[in-house]
Phi, psi and omega in degrees: 000135181284151178281139180248143182254121179284151174204160181271139179234124173266129185216143177302134182304323180289324176294316178299317179300318179294319178294318178299318179293318178299315179299315180298320179298330182254014177057041176241161170285162176299317178299315179299321179294317178297319177299318180296315180299314181294315179299317180296317179298319179294319177296313181298329180273358180074023182272337176224163181299146182299326184270358179288128181052043181288095182244000000 
């Protein structure tokens, strides 16, 4: 398992509420949903390998 680095995120309350609902709909934690969103965006932009964190 890879080591994860914690950090503080400032986010608009309405955006957070939408992410929380999306996470609940997909049976993920809010943190897990944010990781998935960021990983997908990075893969789609060609910034990381396609098979990295393939969820």
